[in-house]
C-alpha positions in Angstrom: 34.6 22.2 17.8 34.9 18.5 18.6 31.5 17.2 19.4 32.7 14.4 21.7 35.7 14.4 24.0 36.0 10.6 23.7 37.1 10.8 20.1 40.7 11.7 20.0 42.7 12.4 16.8 42.8 9.2 14.7 45.8 7.7 13.0 46.6 10.0 10.1 47.6 7.4 7.6 44.1 5.8 7.6 42.1 8.9 8.3 43.5 10.8 5.5 42.7 8.1 3.0 38.9 8.2 3.6 38.5 11.7 2.2 35.1 13.1 1.3 35.9 12.8 -2.4 36.9 9.1 -2.0 33.8 8.4 0.0 31.6 10.1 -2.6 33.2 8.0 -5.3 32.9 4.8 -3.2 29.2 5.5 -2.4 28.4 6.2 -6.0 30.1 3.0 -7.2 28.3 0.9 -4.6 24.9 2.4 -5.5 25.8 1.7 -9.2 26.7 -1.9 -8.3 23.4 -2.3 -6.5 21.1 -0.9 -9.3 23.2 -0.8 -12.5 20.1 -1.1 -14.7 18.5 1.9 -13.2 21.5 4.0 -13.9 22.1 2.8 -17.4 18.4 3.1 -18.3 17.6 -0.5 -19.1 15.2 -0.8 -16.1 13.5 1.1 -13.4 11.6 0.5 -10.1 8.1 -0.7 -9.9 7.5 -2.4 -6.6 4.3 -1.4 -4.7 3.9 2.4 -4.3 6.5 3.3 -6.9 4.3 2.1 -9.7 0.9 2.7 -8.0 1.6 6.0 -6.3 4.9 7.8 -6.9 5.3 7.3 -10.7 1.7 8.3 -11.6 1.9 11.5 -9.5 5.2 12.4 -11.0 3.7 11.8 -14.5 0.7 14.1 -13.8 3.0 16.7 -12.4 5.2 16.5 -15.5 2.2 16.8 -17.9 1.0 19.9 -16.1 4.6 21.3 -16.2 4.9 21.0 -19.9 1.5 22.5 -20.4 2.6 25.5 -18.4 0.2 24.8 -15.6 0.8 24.5 -11.8 -1.1 21.4 -10.6 -3.2 22.8 -7.9 -6.1 20.4 -8.6 -6.4 17.0 -10.2 -9.8 16.0 -11.7 -8.5 12.5 -12.5 -8.6 11.0 -9.0 -11.3 10.6 -6.3 -13.7 12.8 -8.2 -11.3 15.7 -8.0 -8.7 16.4 -5.3 -6.2 19.2 -4.5 -2.8 18.1 -5.9 -0.2 20.5 -4.7 -1.8 20.6 -1.2 -1.2 16.9 -0.8 2.4 17.8 0.1 3.9 14.4 -0.8 3.4 15.2 -4.5 6.7 17.1 -4.5 5.1 19.9 -6.6 7.2 22.7 -5.1 10.3 20.6 -4.3 13.1 22.2 -6.4 15.0 19.0 -7.3 11.8 17.7 -8.9 13.0 19.6 -12.0 15.3 16.6 -12.6 12.4 14.3 -13.6 10.3 17.1 -15.0 12.9 17.9 -17.6 14.3 14.4 -18.4 12.6 11.2 -19.6 10.5 10.2 -16.6 10.9 6.4 -16.8 14.6 6.9 -16.3 14.9 10.1 -14.2 12.4 9.2 -11.4 14.4 6.1 -10.5 17.6 8.2 -10.7 15.9 10.8 -8.5 15.5 8.2 -5.8 19.0 6.9 -6.1 20.3 10.4 -6.1 18.7 11.1 -2.7 20.2 7.8 -1.5 23.6 9.2 -2.4 22.7 12.6 -0.9 21.7 10.9 2.4 24.8 8.8 2.6 27.0 11.8 1.9 25.2 13.9 4.5 25.7 11.1 7.1 29.4 11.0 6.3 29.8 14.7 7.1 27.6 14.5 10.2 29.5 11.5 11.6 32.9 13.0 10.7 32.0 16.2 12.6 30.8 14.3 15.6 33.6 11.7 15.8 36.5 13.5 14.1 37.2 10.2 12.4 36.9 9.6 8.6 36.8 5.9 8.7 34.0 6.0 11.3 32.2 8.6 9.1 32.6 6.3 6.0 31.1 3.3 7.9 28.2 5.5 9.1 27.6 7.0 5.7 27.4 3.6 4.0 25.3 2.1 6.9 22.8 4.9 6.5 22.5 4.4 2.7 22.6 0.6 2.7 20.0 -0.5 5.2 16.7 -2.2 4.5 14.6 0.8 5.4 16.2 3.2 2.9 16.6 0.5 0.2 13.0 -0.5 0.4 11.9 3.2 0.6 13.2 3.7 -2.9 9.6 3.0 -3.8 8.6 6.4 -2.3 10.2 9.4 -4.1 9.0 11.8 -1.5 10.2 9.7 1.4 13.6 9.3 -0.3 13.9 13.0 -0.6 13.1 13.4 3.1 15.7 10.7 4.0 18.2 12.3 1.7 18.1 15.6 3.6 17.7 14.1 7.1 21.4 14.0 8.1 22.0 17.4 6.5 19.3 19.0 8.6 20.7 17.6 11.8 24.2 18.7 10.8 23.2 22.2 9.7 20.8 23.0 12.5 23.4 21.9 15.2 26.0 24.1 13.6 23.5 26.9 13.4 22.7 26.9 17.1 26.4 26.7 17.9 28.0 29.1 15.4 25.1 31.4 14.3 25.6 33.7 11.4 25.3 32.3 7.9 25.0 28.8 9.5 21.5 29.8 10.4 20.7 30.5 6.7 22.3 27.2 5.5 20.2 25.3 8.1 17.1 27.1 6.9 17.9 25.9 3.3 18.4 22.3 4.4 15.3 22.4 6.5 13.2 23.9 3.8 14.3 21.3 1.2 13.3 18.5 3.6 10.0 20.3 4.4 9.2 20.5 0.7 9.9 16.8 0.2 6.5 16.0 1.7 7.8 13.2 4.0 5.9 14.2 7.2 7.1 11.3 9.4 10.7 11.7 8.4 10.5 15.5 9.0 8.7 15.1 12.4 11.2 12.5 13.7 14.1 14.6 12.5 13.0 17.6 14.5 12.0 15.6 17.6 15.5 14.2 17.6 17.0 17.7 17.2 14.8 19.0 20.0 16.1 16.3 22.3 19.7 16.9 21.2 19.3 20.6 21.9 17.9 19.8 25.4 21.0 17.7 26.2 23.2 20.7 25.4 21.0 23.2 27.2 21.4 21.3 30.4 25.1 21.6 30.4 25.7 25.1 29.1 23.4 27.6 31.0 25.1 30.7 29.8 24.5 30.0 26.1 20.9 28.9 26.3 19.2 32.0 25.2 21.5 32.5 22.3 21.0 28.9 21.1 17.2 29.1 21.5 17.2 32.3 19.5 19.2 30.8 16.7 17.0 27.8 16.5 13.9 30.0 16.5 15.4 31.9 13.6 16.0 28.7 11.7 12.4 27.6 12.3 11.0 31.0 11.4 12.9 31.0 8.1 11.9 27.5 7.2 8.2 28.3 8.0 8.4 31.3 5.7 10.2 29.7 2.9 7.9 26.7 2.9 4.7 28.6 3.3 3.6 28.2 -0.3 3.5 24.5 0.3 2.5 24.3 3.9 -0.5 26.7 4.0 -2.4 24.8 1.3 -1.5 21.5 3.0 -2.8 22.6 6.4 -6.0 24.0 4.8 -6.6 20.6 3.1 -5.7 18.8 6.3 -8.6 20.5 8.1 -11.1 19.2 5.4 -9.5 15.7 5.3 -10.2 12.4 6.9 -7.1 12.7 9.1 -7.4 13.9 12.6 -5.6 13.3 16.0 -7.4 9.9 16.3 -6.7 8.8 12.7 -3.7 6.6 13.4 -4.1 3.1 14.8 -1.9 0.3 16.1 -2.1 -1.8 13.0 1.1 -2.6 11.1 3.2 -2.4 14.2 6.4 -4.2 14.7 5.5 -7.7 15.9 6.5 -8.8 19.4 9.3 -10.8 18.0 10.4 -8.1 15.6 13.6 -7.2 17.4 15.0 -10.6 16.3 15.0 -9.2 12.7 17.8 -6.8 13.6 20.0 -9.8 14.0 18.4 -12.3 11.6 16.8 -10.4 8.7 14.6 -13.2 7.3 13.4 -14.6 10.6 9.7 -15.4 10.2 9.6 -13.7 6.8 7.6 -15.1 3.9 8.4 -14.8 0.2 6.0 -13.3 -2.3 5.6 -14.6 -5.8 8.2 -12.0 -6.9 10.7 -13.4 -4.4 10.6 -10.4 -2.1 10.4 -11.3 1.6 7.8 -9.6 3.8 6.9 -9.7 7.4 3.4 -11.1 8.2 0.9 -8.4 9.3 3.4 -5.6 8.8 3.0 -4.1 5.3 4.5 -0.6 5.5 8.1 -1.6 5.0 9.3 -5.1 3.8 12.3 -5.1 6.2 13.9 -2.8 8.8 17.2 -4.7 9.1 20.0 -2.2 9.8 22.9 -4.7 9.5 24.1 -7.0 12.2 27.6 -5.6 12.2 26.4 -2.0 12.5 24.0 -3.1 15.4 26.9 -4.8 17.1 29.1 -1.7 16.9 26.2 0.5 18.1 25.7 -1.7 21.1 29.4 -1.5 22.0 29.3 2.2 21.8 26.5 2.4 24.3 28.5 0.1 26.7 32.0 1.6 26.2 31.7 5.3 25.2 31.0 7.5 28.1 29.3 10.5 26.4 26.0 12.3 27.0 25.5 12.4 23.2 25.9 8.6 22.9 23.5 8.1 25.7 20.9 10.4 24.1 21.3 8.5 20.8 20.8 5.2 22.6 17.8 6.4 24.6 16.1 7.8 21.4 16.8 4.6 19.6 15.3 2.4 22.4 12.3 4.7 22.7 11.6 4.4 19.0 12.0 0.6 19.0 9.5 0.3 21.9 7.0 2.6 20.4 7.3 0.8 17.0 5.9 -2.3 18.8 2.5 -0.5 19.1 0.2 -1.7 21.8 2.5 -4.7 22.4 5.2 -2.3 23.7 2.8 -0.9 26.4 3.9 2.7 25.8 2.4 3.5 22.4 -1.0 4.3 23.8 0.5 6.5 26.5 2.6 8.4 23.9 -0.5 9.1 21.8 -2.4 10.4 24.8 0.6 12.6 25.9 1.2 13.8 22.3 -2.2 13.6 20.5 -0.9 15.4 17.4 1.2 12.2 16.7 -2.1 10.7 15.7 -1.5 12.1 12.2 1.4 9.6 11.9 -0.2 6.4 10.8 1.2 3.0 11.9 3.6 2.6 14.8 6.2 0.9 12.6 7.1 4.3 11.2 9.0 5.1 14.4 11.7 2.8 13.0 12.6 5.7 10.7 14.7 7.5 13.3 17.0 4.5 14.3 18.1 4.4 10.7 19.9 7.7 11.5 20.9 7.0 15.1 22.3 3.4 14.9 25.0 4.3 12.2 26.0 7.2 14.3 26.4 5.0 17.4 28.5 2.6 15.3 30.7 5.5 14.2 31.3 6.5 17.8 32.6 3.1 18.7 35.0 2.9 15.7 36.4 6.3 16.6 36.6 5.2 20.2 38.6 2.1 19.3 41.0 4.2 17.2 41.7 6.5 20.1 42.5 3.9 22.8 45.8 3.3 24.3 47.2 -0.3 24.2 46.1 -1.1 27.7 42.6 0.2 27.2 42.4 -1.6 23.9 43.0 -5.0 25.5 40.1 -4.4 27.9 37.9 -3.2 25.1 38.9 -6.1 22.9 37.6 -8.5 25.5 34.3 -6.7 25.7 34.0 -6.8 21.9 34.6 -10.5 21.7 32.2 -11.2 24.6 29.5 -9.0 22.9 30.1 -10.8 19.6 29.8 -14.2 21.3 26.5 -13.1 22.9 25.2 -11.9 19.5 26.3 -15.2 17.9 24.5 -17.1 20.6 21.3 -15.0 20.1 21.6 -15.5 16.3 21.9 -19.3 16.8 18.9 -19.4 19.1 16.9 -17.4 16.6 17.9 -19.6 13.7 17.0 -22.8 15.7 13.6 -21.2 16.6 13.0 -20.4 13.0 13.7 -24.0 12.0 12.0 -25.8 14.8 9.0 -23.6 15.2 8.2 -22.2 11.8 5.7 -19.4 11.4 2.5 -20.1 9.4 3.3 -19.7 5.7 7.0 -19.3 6.3 9.6 -21.8 5.0 11.6 -23.0 8.0 14.9 -23.2 6.3 14.9 -19.6 5.3 15.3 -18.3 8.8 18.0 -20.8 9.5 20.0 -19.9 6.4 19.6 -16.2 7.3 21.0 -16.8 10.7 24.0 -18.6 9.3 24.6 -15.7 6.9 24.3 -13.1 9.7 26.8 -15.1 11.9 29.4 -15.1 9.1 28.9 -11.4 8.5 29.3 -10.6 12.2 32.5 -12.7 12.4 33.8 -10.7 9.5 33.1 -7.5 11.3 35.0 -8.8 14.4 38.0 -9.9 12.4 38.1 -6.7 10.4 38.0 -4.5 13.5 40.6 -6.5 15.3 42.8 -6.4 12.3 42.2 -2.7 11.9 43.6 -2.0 15.3 46.6 -4.4 14.7 47.2 -2.8 11.3 47.1 0.7 12.8 50.2 -0.2 14.8 51.9 -1.8 11.8 50.8 0.9 9.4 48.8 -1.6 7.4 45.3 -0.5 8.4 44.0 0.3 4.9 43.2 -3.3 4.0 41.1 -4.1 7.1 39.6 -0.6 6.9 38.4 -1.2 3.4 37.2 -4.7 4.5 35.2 -3.1 7.3 33.7 -0.7 4.8 32.9 -3.4 2.3 31.2 -5.5 4.9 28.7 -2.8 5.5 27.5 -3.0 1.9 27.8 -6.8 1.8 25.7 -7.1 4.9 22.9 -5.3 3.2 23.2 -7.3 0.0 23.4 -10.7 1.8 20.4 -10.1 4.0 18.0 -11.3 1.4 16.8 -10.7 -2.2 17.7 -7.2 -3.5 15.1 -4.7 -2.3 13.0 -3.0 -5.0 13.5 -5.1 -8.1 13.2 -3.5 -11.5 11.3 -3.8 -14.7 11.9 -2.6 -18.3 11.0 1.1 -18.7 8.5 0.5 -21.4 5.9 -0.7 -18.8 5.3 3.1 -18.1 4.7 4.0 -21.7 1.9 6.6 -21.7 -1.5 5.4 -23.0 -0.5 1.7 -22.9 -3.5 0.6 -20.9 -5.9 2.8 -22.8 -4.9 1.0 -26.0 -4.8 -2.5 -24.6 -7.7 -2.5 -22.2 -10.5 -2.5 -24.8 -12.3 0.2 -22.9 -14.5 1.9 -25.5 -15.3 4.7 -25.4 -12.4 5.9 -23.3 -13.7 8.0 -20.3 -12.5 11.6 -20.3 -12.7 14.5 -18.0 -16.3 15.8 -17.9 -17.9 12.6 -19.3 -17.4 9.2 -17.7 -15.2 7.4 -15.2 -14.2 3.7 -14.8 -14.8 1.9 -11.6 -13.3 -1.4 -10.2 -15.8 -3.3 -8.1 -15.0 -3.8 -4.4 -14.1 -7.4 -5.1 -11.8 -6.4 -7.9 -10.2 -3.7 -5.7 -9.3 -6.4 -3.2 -8.2 -8.9 -5.8 -5.8 -6.7 -7.7 -3.5 -6.2 -4.7 -3.4 -9.9 -3.9 -3.0 -11.4 -7.4 0.4 -12.8 -7.5 2.6 -12.9 -10.6 6.1 -14.3 -10.7 6.9 -11.9 -13.6 7.4 -8.3 -12.5 6.5 -6.9 -15.9 3.1 -8.8 -15.9 2.5 -7.3 -12.4 2.7 -3.7 -13.6 0.8 -4.3 -16.9 -2.0 -6.1 -15.1 -2.4 -3.2 -12.6 -2.3 -0.7 -15.5 -5.1 -2.6 -17.4 -7.1 -2.5 -14.2 -6.6 1.3 -13.8 -5.6 0.4 -10.3 -4.9 3.1 -7.7 -3.3 6.1 -9.5 -2.3 4.3 -12.7 -5.2 5.9 -14.5 -3.1 9.1 -14.4 -0.8 7.5 -17.0 -3.8 7.3 -19.4 -5.3 10.7 -18.7 -8.5 8.9 -17.6 -10.5 10.1 -14.6 -11.2 7.5 -11.9 -13.8 7.4 -9.3 -11.3 6.8 -6.6 -7.5 7.1 -6.4 -4.7 6.8 -3.9 -3.9 9.9 -1.9 -2.8 10.5 1.6 -5.6 12.9 2.2 -9.2 12.6 1.2 -12.2 14.8 1.8 -14.1 13.5 4.8 -17.5 13.9 3.0 -16.2 12.3 -0.2 -15.0 9.3 1.9 -18.5 9.0 3.3 -20.0 8.7 -0.2 -17.3 6.3 -1.4 -18.2 4.1 1.6 -21.8 4.0 0.4 -20.7 3.4 -3.2 -18.6 0.3 -2.2 -20.9 -1.0 0.5 -22.1 -4.6 -0.1 -23.8 -6.3 -1.7 -23.4 -4.1 -4.8 -23.2 -0.4 -5.8 -26.5 1.5 -5.9 -27.4 2.1 -9.6 -28.5 5.6 -9.1 -25.2 6.5 -7.4 -23.3 4.8 -10.2 -25.1 7.0 -12.7 -24.4 10.2 -10.6 -20.7 9.3 -10.4 -20.6 9.1 -14.2 -19.4 5.5 -14.0 -19.2 4.7 -17.7 -17.1 1.5 -17.4 -17.2 -1.3 -14.9 -15.1 -4.4 -14.8 -16.8 -7.6 -15.9 -17.6 -10.0 -13.0 -14.6 -12.0 -12.2 -12.6 -10.3 -14.9 -10.6 -7.4 -13.5 -9.1 -6.2 -16.7 -12.2 -6.6 -18.9 -14.5 -3.6 -19.0 -18.3 -3.3 -19.7 -19.8 0.0 -20.9 -22.7 1.5 -18.8 -25.0 3.4 -21.2 -27.0 4.9 -18.3 -24.2 6.9 -16.9 -24.7 10.7 -16.8 -22.1 13.3 -17.7 -20.3 15.2 -14.9 -22.6 18.2 -15.3 -26.4 17.8 -15.2 -29.2 20.2 -14.4 -32.9 20.6 -13.6 -32.9 18.4 -10.4 -35.4 19.1 -7.6 -33.7 20.1 -4.4 -34.2 18.0 -1.3 -32.9 19.6 1.9 -31.6 17.0 4.3 -29.0 16.4 6.9 -25.9 14.3 6.3 -27.2 11.0 7.7 -30.5 11.2 5.7 -28.6 12.2 2.5 -26.2 9.2 2.8 -29.1 6.8 3.3 -30.8 8.2 0.3 -27.7 8.0 -1.9 -27.4 4.3 -1.0 -31.0 3.5 -1.8 -32.1 1.9 -5.1 -34.7 4.5 -5.6 -32.2 7.4 -5.8 -32.6 9.2 -9.1 -29.8 11.7 -9.7 -31.3 13.2 -12.8 -34.5 14.2 -11.0 -33.3 15.1 -7.4 -30.3 16.5 -5.6 -29.7 16.5 -1.9 -28.6 19.8 -0.4 -27.7 20.9 3.1 -30.6 22.4 5.2 -28.6 25.7 5.6 -28.6 26.0 1.8 -32.4 26.5 1.7 -32.2 30.3 2.0 -29.8 30.4 -1.0 -32.0 28.4 -3.3 -35.3 29.6 -4.9 -35.8 26.5 -7.0 -38.3 24.0 -5.5 -39.3 21.9 -8.5 -37.5 19.9 -11.3 -36.9 21.7 -14.6 -35.3 20.9 -18.0 -32.4 23.3 -18.8 -30.2 22.8 -21.8 -26.5 22.5 -20.9 -23.5 22.8 -23.3 -20.1 22.1 -21.9 -17.5 24.3 -23.7 -14.5 23.4 -21.5 -13.8 21.1 -18.6 -10.2 21.0 -17.5 -8.2 20.7 -14.3 -9.0 24.1 -13.0 -12.0 25.4 -14.8 -15.3 24.4 -16.5 -17.1 26.7 -19.0 -20.8 26.0 -19.5 -23.6 27.5 -21.5 -27.1 27.2 -19.9 -30.5 27.8 -21.5 -33.3 27.6 -18.9 -36.9 28.5 -19.2 -37.1 28.9 -15.4 -34.5 29.0 -12.6 -32.7 25.7 -12.3 -30.0 23.8 -10.4 -26.8 22.7 -12.0 -25.1 19.7 -10.4 -21.5 18.8 -10.9 -20.2 15.4 -10.0 -16.9 16.8 -8.8 -15.7 17.0 -5.2 -16.8 20.1 -3.3 -14.0 22.3 -2.0 -14.2 25.9 -0.9 -11.5 26.9 -3.4 -13.9 26.3 -6.3 -15.7 29.5 -7.3 -18.9 29.8 -9.5 -19.6 32.7 -11.8 -22.9 33.3 -13.7 -22.3 35.8 -16.6 -19.2 37.0 -14.8 -20.9 37.6 -11.5 -20.1 35.5 -8.4 -22.7 32.9 -7.4 -22.9 30.7 -4.3 -21.4 27.2 -4.9 -23.4 24.7 -2.8 -22.5 21.3 -1.4 -24.6 18.7 -3.3 -25.2 15.1 -2.5 -23.1 15.4 0.6 -19.7 15.9 -1.1 -20.2 17.4 -4.6 -21.0 20.7 -6.3 -24.2 22.6 -7.3 -25.3 26.1 -8.1 -28.5 27.9 -9.1 -28.9 29.7 -12.4 -31.7 32.1 -13.2 -34.0 31.7 -16.2 -32.6 32.6 -19.6 -29.3 32.2 -21.5 -26.2 32.2 -19.3 -22.5 31.5 -19.3 -21.3 29.6 -16.3 -17.7 29.6 -15.1 -16.5 27.2 -12.5 -12.9 28.1 -11.5 -10.4 26.8 -9.0 -8.9 29.7 -7.1 -6.5 29.2 -4.2 -6.0 32.4 -2.2 -4.2 30.6 0.6 -1.6 29.4 -1.9 -1.2 32.9 -3.2 -0.7 34.1 0.4 1.9 31.4 0.9 3.7 32.5 -2.3 3.9 36.1 -0.9 5.1 34.9 2.5 7.7 32.6 0.8 8.9 35.5 -1.4 9.3 37.8 1.6 11.1 35.1 3.5 13.5 34.6 0.5 14.1 38.3 0.5 14.9 38.3 4.2 17.2 35.3 3.7 19.0 37.1 0.9 19.4 40.3 2.9 20.8 38.4 5.9 23.2 36.5 3.7 24.5 39.7 2.1 24.8 41.4 5.5 26.6 38.6 7.2 28.9 38.1 4.2 30.0 41.7 4.5 30.6 41.4 8.3 34.3 41.6 9.0 35.8 38.4 10.5 36.9 38.6 14.0 
């Protein structure tokens, strides 16, 4: 079924050339031309979160995989945190097997590029279905793959996985509600794959768009409403079941985390002048030491430039193509661009009040995600529209095209002059002017190619301007500024490199010791500028910054996760409060190494640190506020006292300090085995984050695990010799596995049944 009546059958000579196979080959070649060193293995990504977040998480996941363990918990970050439940760790995402099985320093970069390819291919098929024009689909597919948002997002493996499935989900779900049958099952697979990617904002905006798209169809086809709703409900039910093993642990962690409906704020919004960057990509952009241009006060994404030619085509579609679907695409795009302005756009606050659950989406700029899908589709509609016009209508449309291009060129000129005459603080004036000139040339190229395409269609010489139009989409992305996400040699990710070179002796290990960067050092690592990319990564590794300690198998006092325990965050705030960390709290956290003052990568040993497991403390029952004040005091003595919740008083018989003997037999990611010898009942305190999935056993019998020092673990042991087992058990994950297994069985049964159904 043709999705839009405005798109008539295109000229067969050109349309037949841009086949899916040729598009896939072209897309692959262009990705290879953009990042040849990643594909050949001579280099890989490193910028920002790729090195600090994505790569270390993948490395930890890979280590657990080869040990035969499922990474439910990581003891190496933030005094212990759930790992699988974080969602964006890609633990249950099936395509993660690619980098689990192959050398990580090559395969993780290829994983990201592979999803760039997947997304471009999905957009091709989506645009081809909606416009019935392969040239338009080719332009849309390349525009989706080669825009600044996706190219910069290569630093996030989970977001790239979400982007890669985005057009496939839209295509599959729309076909499901229209055709039913096995299309419902295919849509469930696509939706589950995106759900397991752990890219919440990408997933949320994909489904918000699908909901609006469904509503536009529901208003015009009353007789089929119930059937369509039932089919969509079936897709959602199957996705919910298939992804339950991932989503149930995530939702459980979310309840205990620092995120809530008021978590988001208006920081990192698109600036008031941000729309100018859709025409002039480097307007008011400043260069970093690595030569990457960034927008002042907007640090989530370096650029959101979608291509001036693609934006021009999209605007023409809104003006010329009379279609409810085009109007919905335009309305959704405009809404996202206004909300992305944050409080400057006047509607962001209202949207948050109307939809409070959007508070989990941090930073307004993330609403720019959806236009990366919508604008290429609008551009495809206009190309298909031009190819379907009669000669008379083409002359009128051509005048509109030229006038729109002239208006864009005027706007580009004014933006370039403003960049030169009124430079932004810290921005080189000539950069914006040169960027404006480049954008103007690219736009002229688009106009000439499209005009020649129409002329060539009549003379049967359309392939050359068609290829020129396609090539300009890629050239626009490449000419907009320095290549997004530069690369470094793969050796910078060599396991244990920092452990050998840092001079940290003895090296902290699980159960005994953690390093800690000072608050000053934490702030300085992220702002120290190197012009050499390799030095940037090595420096961060020597500082054990963010999650890079995972590459050394060294536990860190704090790491970089999307979700933290609320109570642990409270204690971290006390630890890093000025003027300096309380010595007693440093000892309790087992801080064995601190960086030398003013020397981020030089470490000093702290002989007073205590191991993770201690015992014999006197219990002090106090509320949260009193406990936090005590932990921040200089007279806090973690070896002699432990703060427990008042409600724990009935569970504890110990009232005085004692001196048990503790022998640690094992301390791993999911269990600790201890031997205790106590002359009298005693408390055992563990400097590991408290979470209800941890269970305590004394001589094989369950024992209450208490919340100690606001965010950590403690238990009481009776007098005598005892074996203690602390074990991480996740019943909600097991329930999710059962639900996912049942959903997979239902999916398989429906596939078999509908496959055997006779065709009508």
